[in-house]
C-alpha positions as CSV (number, residue, x, y, z in Angstrom):
1,M,0.5,-9.1,135.5
2,S,3.2,-11.8,135.4
3,S,5.5,-11.9,132.4
4,Q,5.8,-15.7,132.5
5,G,2.7,-16.4,130.5
6,L,3.8,-14.0,127.7
7,Y,7.1,-15.6,126.8
8,T,7.4,-17.4,123.5
9,Q,9.8,-19.7,125.2
10,A,10.5,-19.9,128.9
11,P,14.0,-18.7,129.9
12,D,16.3,-21.4,131.2
13,E,16.2,-19.7,134.5
14,W,14.0,-16.8,135.7
15,S,16.8,-15.1,137.7
16,W,20.2,-14.8,136.0
17,Q,23.2,-14.3,138.2
18,V,26.5,-12.9,136.9
19,P,29.4,-13.3,139.3
20,A,31.0,-9.9,140.1
21,H,34.7,-9.5,140.6
22,G,35.2,-5.7,140.7
23,A,35.9,-3.7,143.9
24,A,33.5,-1.1,145.3
25,R,35.4,2.2,145.4
26,F,34.7,5.1,147.7
27,S,36.1,8.6,147.2
28,W,36.6,10.9,150.2
29,E,37.4,13.8,147.8
30,Y,34.3,15.9,147.7
31,D,35.6,18.7,145.5
32,D,33.6,20.0,142.6
33,G,35.1,17.5,140.1
34,R,35.3,17.9,136.3
35,D,33.2,20.8,134.9
36,R,32.1,18.8,131.8
37,L,30.9,15.8,133.8
38,L,29.2,17.9,136.4
39,A,27.4,19.9,133.6
40,L,26.2,16.6,132.2
41,Y,25.1,15.5,135.7
42,Q,23.1,18.7,136.0
43,K,21.5,18.0,132.6
44,G,20.8,14.5,133.7
45,K,18.9,15.8,136.7
46,D,17.1,18.5,134.7
47,K,16.0,16.0,132.0
48,Q,14.4,13.4,134.3
49,W,10.8,12.6,133.2
50,D,7.9,10.4,134.2
51,A,7.0,7.7,131.7
52,V,3.5,7.5,133.0
53,R,2.9,11.2,132.2
54,R,5.0,12.0,129.2
55,I,4.0,9.1,127.1
56,D,0.4,8.9,125.8
57,W,-0.4,5.3,126.8
58,D,-4.0,5.7,125.7
59,L,-2.9,5.5,122.1
60,E,-4.1,2.3,120.5
61,V,-1.7,-0.3,119.1
62,D,-2.8,-3.1,116.8
63,P,-0.5,-6.0,117.9
64,Y,-0.7,-7.4,114.3
65,Q,0.4,-4.2,112.7
66,P,2.2,-2.5,115.7
67,L,4.8,-0.4,113.8
68,G,3.4,0.2,110.3
69,T,6.8,-0.4,108.8
70,P,7.0,-2.0,105.3
71,D,6.6,-5.7,105.2
72,E,9.8,-5.8,103.2
73,A,11.6,-5.1,106.4
74,M,11.0,-8.7,107.4
75,A,13.6,-11.2,106.2
76,I,10.9,-13.7,105.2
77,H,9.2,-11.3,102.9
78,G,9.1,-12.5,99.2
79,T,10.0,-16.1,100.1
80,R,8.0,-19.2,99.7
81,Y,7.2,-19.1,103.4
82,W,5.7,-15.6,103.0
83,A,3.7,-16.7,99.9
84,A,2.2,-19.6,101.9
85,M,0.9,-17.4,104.7
86,S,-2.6,-16.0,105.1
87,E,-2.9,-12.3,106.0
88,A,-3.8,-13.3,109.6
89,E,-0.6,-15.4,109.8
90,R,1.4,-12.4,108.5
91,G,-0.1,-10.3,111.2
92,V,1.1,-12.8,113.8
93,L,4.6,-12.6,112.2
94,R,4.6,-8.8,112.5
95,Q,3.7,-9.3,116.2
96,H,6.5,-11.7,116.7
97,Y,9.1,-9.5,115.0
98,T,8.1,-6.5,117.1
99,S,8.0,-8.6,120.2
100,W,11.6,-9.8,119.5
101,Q,12.9,-6.3,118.8
102,F,11.3,-4.7,121.9
103,S,12.1,-7.7,124.1
104,Q,15.8,-7.2,123.3
105,F,15.4,-3.5,124.1
106,L,13.8,-4.5,127.4
107,H,16.5,-7.0,128.4
108,G,19.2,-4.6,127.2
109,E,17.8,-1.7,129.3
110,Q,17.8,-3.9,132.4
111,G,21.5,-4.7,131.6
112,A,22.2,-1.0,131.2
113,M,20.6,-0.4,134.6
114,V,22.8,-3.0,136.2
115,C,25.9,-1.7,134.4
116,A,25.1,1.9,135.5
117,A,24.7,0.8,139.1
118,R,28.0,-1.1,138.7
119,I,29.7,2.2,137.6
120,V,28.3,4.0,140.7
121,E,29.9,1.2,142.8
122,S,33.3,0.9,141.0
123,A,34.1,4.3,139.4
124,P,36.9,6.0,141.4
125,D,35.7,9.6,140.9
126,L,32.7,11.1,142.6
127,D,31.6,13.1,139.6
128,A,31.3,9.9,137.6
129,K,29.3,8.3,140.5
130,F,26.9,11.2,140.5
131,Y,26.2,11.1,136.8
132,S,25.9,7.3,136.7
133,A,23.4,7.5,139.5
134,T,21.1,9.6,137.2
135,Q,21.7,7.1,134.4
136,T,20.6,4.2,136.6
137,M,17.3,6.0,137.0
138,D,17.1,6.6,133.3
139,E,17.7,2.9,132.5
140,A,15.1,1.9,135.1
141,R,12.6,4.2,133.3
142,H,13.4,2.7,129.9
143,A,13.0,-0.9,131.2
144,E,9.6,0.2,132.7
145,I,8.5,1.6,129.3
146,Y,9.5,-1.3,127.2
147,G,8.0,-3.8,129.7
148,R,4.7,-1.9,129.7
149,F,4.6,-1.7,125.9
150,L,5.2,-5.5,125.6
151,H,2.7,-6.3,128.3
152,E,-0.1,-4.0,127.3
153,K,0.3,-3.4,123.6
154,I,2.0,-6.5,122.1
155,G,1.1,-9.3,124.5
156,M,4.2,-11.3,123.9
157,I,7.9,-11.4,125.1
158,Y,10.9,-13.1,123.7
159,P,13.8,-14.4,125.8
160,V,17.1,-12.5,125.8
161,N,19.1,-13.2,122.7
162,D,22.0,-15.5,123.5
163,N,24.6,-13.2,122.0
164,L,23.3,-10.1,123.7
165,Q,23.4,-12.0,127.0
166,A,27.0,-13.0,126.3
167,L,28.0,-9.4,125.7
168,L,26.3,-8.3,128.9
169,A,28.0,-11.1,130.8
170,D,31.5,-10.2,129.4
171,T,30.8,-6.6,130.4
172,L,29.7,-7.3,133.9
173,R,32.3,-10.1,134.8
174,D,35.4,-8.0,134.1
175,A,37.0,-6.7,137.3
176,R,38.4,-3.6,135.7
177,W,36.3,-0.5,136.6
178,D,36.2,0.9,133.0
179,M,34.8,-2.2,131.3
180,P,31.1,-1.4,132.2
181,Y,31.7,1.9,130.5
182,L,33.2,0.4,127.4
183,G,30.8,-2.5,127.1
184,M,27.7,-0.6,127.9
185,Q,28.2,3.1,127.0
186,V,30.1,2.4,123.8
187,L,29.0,-1.0,122.4
188,I,25.5,-1.8,123.8
189,E,24.3,1.8,123.8
190,G,25.6,2.1,120.2
191,L,23.7,-1.0,119.3
192,A,20.6,0.3,121.0
193,L,20.7,3.7,119.4
194,A,21.0,2.2,116.0
195,A,18.0,-0.1,116.5
196,F,15.9,2.6,118.2
197,G,16.7,5.1,115.5
198,L,15.9,2.8,112.6
199,I,12.4,2.0,114.0
200,R,11.8,5.6,115.2
201,D,12.5,6.9,111.7
202,T,10.4,4.3,109.9
203,T,7.4,3.6,112.1
204,T,4.1,5.3,111.2
205,K,2.6,4.6,114.6
206,P,2.6,7.4,117.2
207,L,3.1,5.4,120.4
208,P,6.3,3.5,119.4
209,K,7.6,6.8,117.9
210,Q,7.1,8.6,121.2
211,I,8.7,5.8,123.2
212,L,11.8,5.6,121.0
213,A,12.3,9.3,120.6
214,Y,12.1,10.0,124.3
215,V,14.4,7.1,125.2
216,M,17.0,8.2,122.6
217,Q,17.0,11.6,124.1
218,D,18.3,10.1,127.3
219,E,20.7,7.7,125.5
220,A,22.5,10.7,123.8
221,R,23.6,11.9,127.3
222,H,24.7,8.4,128.3
223,V,27.1,8.1,125.3
224,A,28.5,11.5,126.0
225,F,29.2,10.4,129.6
226,G,31.1,7.3,128.5
227,R,33.1,9.3,126.0
228,M,34.2,11.9,128.6
229,A,35.1,9.3,131.2
230,L,37.0,6.9,129.0
231,R,38.8,9.5,126.9
232,D,40.3,10.9,130.1
233,Y,41.2,7.5,131.5
234,Y,42.6,5.9,128.4
235,K,45.2,8.7,128.0
236,Q,46.8,7.2,131.1
237,L,47.0,3.6,129.9
238,T,49.9,1.7,128.4
239,D,49.9,0.4,124.9
240,A,49.4,-3.1,126.2
241,E,46.4,-2.0,128.3
242,L,44.8,-0.2,125.3
243,R,45.3,-3.3,123.1
244,E,43.3,-5.4,125.7
245,R,40.4,-2.9,125.4
246,E,40.6,-3.0,121.6
247,E,40.4,-6.8,121.6
248,F,37.2,-6.5,123.7
249,V,35.8,-4.0,121.2
250,I,36.7,-6.1,118.2
251,E,35.0,-9.2,119.6
252,G,31.9,-7.2,120.6
253,C,31.6,-5.6,117.2
254,Y,31.8,-8.9,115.4
255,L,29.3,-10.4,117.8
256,M,26.8,-7.6,117.2
257,R,27.3,-7.6,113.5
258,D,27.0,-11.4,112.9
259,R,24.7,-12.8,115.5
260,L,22.0,-10.2,116.4
261,R,19.7,-10.9,113.5
262,G,16.3,-12.1,114.8
263,A,16.6,-15.5,113.1
264,E,14.8,-17.1,116.1
265,V,11.6,-15.4,115.0
266,L,11.8,-17.3,111.7
267,E,12.6,-20.5,113.4
268,N,9.4,-20.1,115.4
269,F,7.5,-20.1,112.0
270,G,9.0,-23.3,110.8
271,V,12.1,-22.0,108.9
272,P,15.1,-24.3,109.5
273,A,17.9,-22.6,111.6
274,A,20.5,-22.5,108.7
275,E,17.9,-21.1,106.3
276,A,16.6,-18.6,108.8
277,A,20.2,-17.3,109.3
278,E,20.7,-17.0,105.6
279,L,17.4,-15.2,105.0
280,S,18.2,-12.8,107.8
281,E,21.7,-12.1,106.5
282,R,20.3,-11.1,103.1
283,S,17.8,-8.7,104.5
284,P,18.3,-5.1,103.3
285,F,16.9,-3.9,106.6
286,L,19.6,-5.7,108.4
287,H,22.3,-4.1,106.2
288,M,20.8,-0.7,106.9
289,F,20.8,-1.4,110.6
290,R,24.5,-2.4,110.6
291,K,25.4,0.8,108.8
292,L,23.6,2.8,111.5
293,L,25.1,0.6,114.2
294,F,28.7,1.3,113.2
295,S,28.0,5.0,112.5
296,R,27.5,5.3,116.3
297,I,30.2,3.0,117.5
298,V,33.2,3.6,115.3
299,P,33.6,7.4,115.8
300,C,33.1,6.8,119.6
301,V,35.8,4.2,119.7
302,K,38.1,6.5,117.8
303,D,37.3,9.5,120.0
304,I,38.1,7.7,123.3
305,G,41.6,6.7,122.0
306,L,41.1,3.1,120.9
307,W,42.5,3.2,117.4
308,G,45.3,0.8,117.1
309,P,46.3,-1.1,113.8
310,R,44.4,-4.3,114.7
311,L,41.2,-2.4,115.5
312,Q,41.5,-0.4,112.3
313,Q,42.1,-3.6,110.3
314,A,39.0,-5.1,111.9
315,Y,36.9,-2.1,110.8
316,V,38.5,-2.4,107.3
317,D,37.3,-6.0,107.2
318,M,33.8,-4.9,108.2
319,G,33.8,-2.1,105.7
320,V,33.2,0.6,108.2
321,L,36.6,2.2,108.8
322,D,35.4,5.4,107.1
323,L,32.7,5.9,109.7
324,G,35.4,6.9,112.2
325,D,35.1,10.4,110.8
326,S,31.4,10.6,111.4
327,N,30.1,13.5,113.4
328,L,28.9,11.8,116.6
329,D,28.0,15.1,118.3
330,L,25.7,15.9,115.4
331,L,24.0,12.6,115.6
332,M,23.4,13.0,119.3
333,T,22.1,16.5,118.9
334,Q,19.7,15.3,116.3
335,D,18.4,12.6,118.7
336,E,17.6,15.3,121.3
337,E,16.0,17.6,118.7
338,V,13.7,14.8,117.4
339,A,12.3,14.4,121.0
340,E,11.9,18.1,121.5
341,R,10.2,18.5,118.2
342,L,7.8,15.7,119.0
343,D,6.9,17.3,122.3
344,A,6.3,20.6,120.6
345,E,4.0,19.1,118.0
346,R,2.1,17.1,120.6
347,F,1.6,20.1,122.9
348,A,0.6,22.4,120.0
349,A,-2.0,19.9,118.9
350,E,-3.3,19.6,122.4
351,E,-3.5,23.4,122.7
352,Q,-5.4,23.6,119.4
353,A,-7.8,21.0,120.7
354,R,-8.4,22.9,123.9
355,V,-8.9,26.2,122.0
356,A,-11.4,24.5,119.7
357,E,-13.2,23.0,122.7
358,V,-13.5,26.4,124.3
359,A,-14.8,27.9,121.0
360,D,-17.4,25.2,120.7
361,A,-18.5,25.8,124.3
362,V,-18.8,29.6,123.7
363,A,-20.7,29.1,120.5
364,A,-23.1,26.6,122.2
365,G,-23.6,29.1,125.0
366,A,-24.3,31.9,122.5
367,G,-26.8,29.8,120.7
368,A,-28.6,29.0,123.9
369,E,-28.9,32.7,124.8
370,G,-30.3,33.5,121.4
371,A,-32.9,30.8,121.7
């Protein structure tokens, strides 16, 4: 099924080309490499999974109530626009919000796939190439999942947000080999984990919960990979080179904080652009999302060695400097545990159903014998 008929607005172009300036690097050193990275590579291989089999796609999703999250999560709730809507119109609004969120997930995952492939091409060390090859497969699976969810369950796709597209372009255009790591593994993955986690922990619907939990299990490894590779490399850079990376992080953080708000959904419902931006800015859900966003990004930035005065001042201005001491390893461990617990619960329920089915069959057979 073509996606073209599902877009709320056709993209300016159906194929987006980003000029690449980096060099492809080969390594003729086939030694074992770094133990930590090779262990992560092994884990990446061990944890591969099939989205067709692991996710229960037979679960029904009501496109007009796809997540079951409180209506208060929508910026328009409680306004005169909300009061003027019928219940059917509110259902369509829920569909649009979910479509916008998961469409950005879809576009971001395609960007992550391209960035991971770029790392395979440009990273100087073979162990990094090995791991990023497994990540490329992970990101392809994630794009497959979000695309299928939007096609089959929501029936609507939003174009890529201009600011997400700008961040992807900045990440991919830079010729320095470490920039796809910094832009994708630290900033965009941090953004994704915050958004995924917020919905995973608030949705009451089993299919989106499964999707987000399983995707986040992969993403925890990806962030660990970026941290390992960049921490090692940034120890070798000059102060001037580190400051250039910090400027990139500052710009990216402001971009994600101020411009990824979903105001285009409200504009599609007749809310003027300036008012849509204001309503989105006042949303308690957006404030919660931002807190989660920086709880992932700030400690990672600090951990890899980007912690100069200008960057710290930017985080003071954003009110998130204290998050630099957050336990990122604990957050990532929790992401993995949520997925494992969900699997255990699902398999236990399936086993109970099978036992009950066998018991019913035995009872029916005994009854037939008695007759």
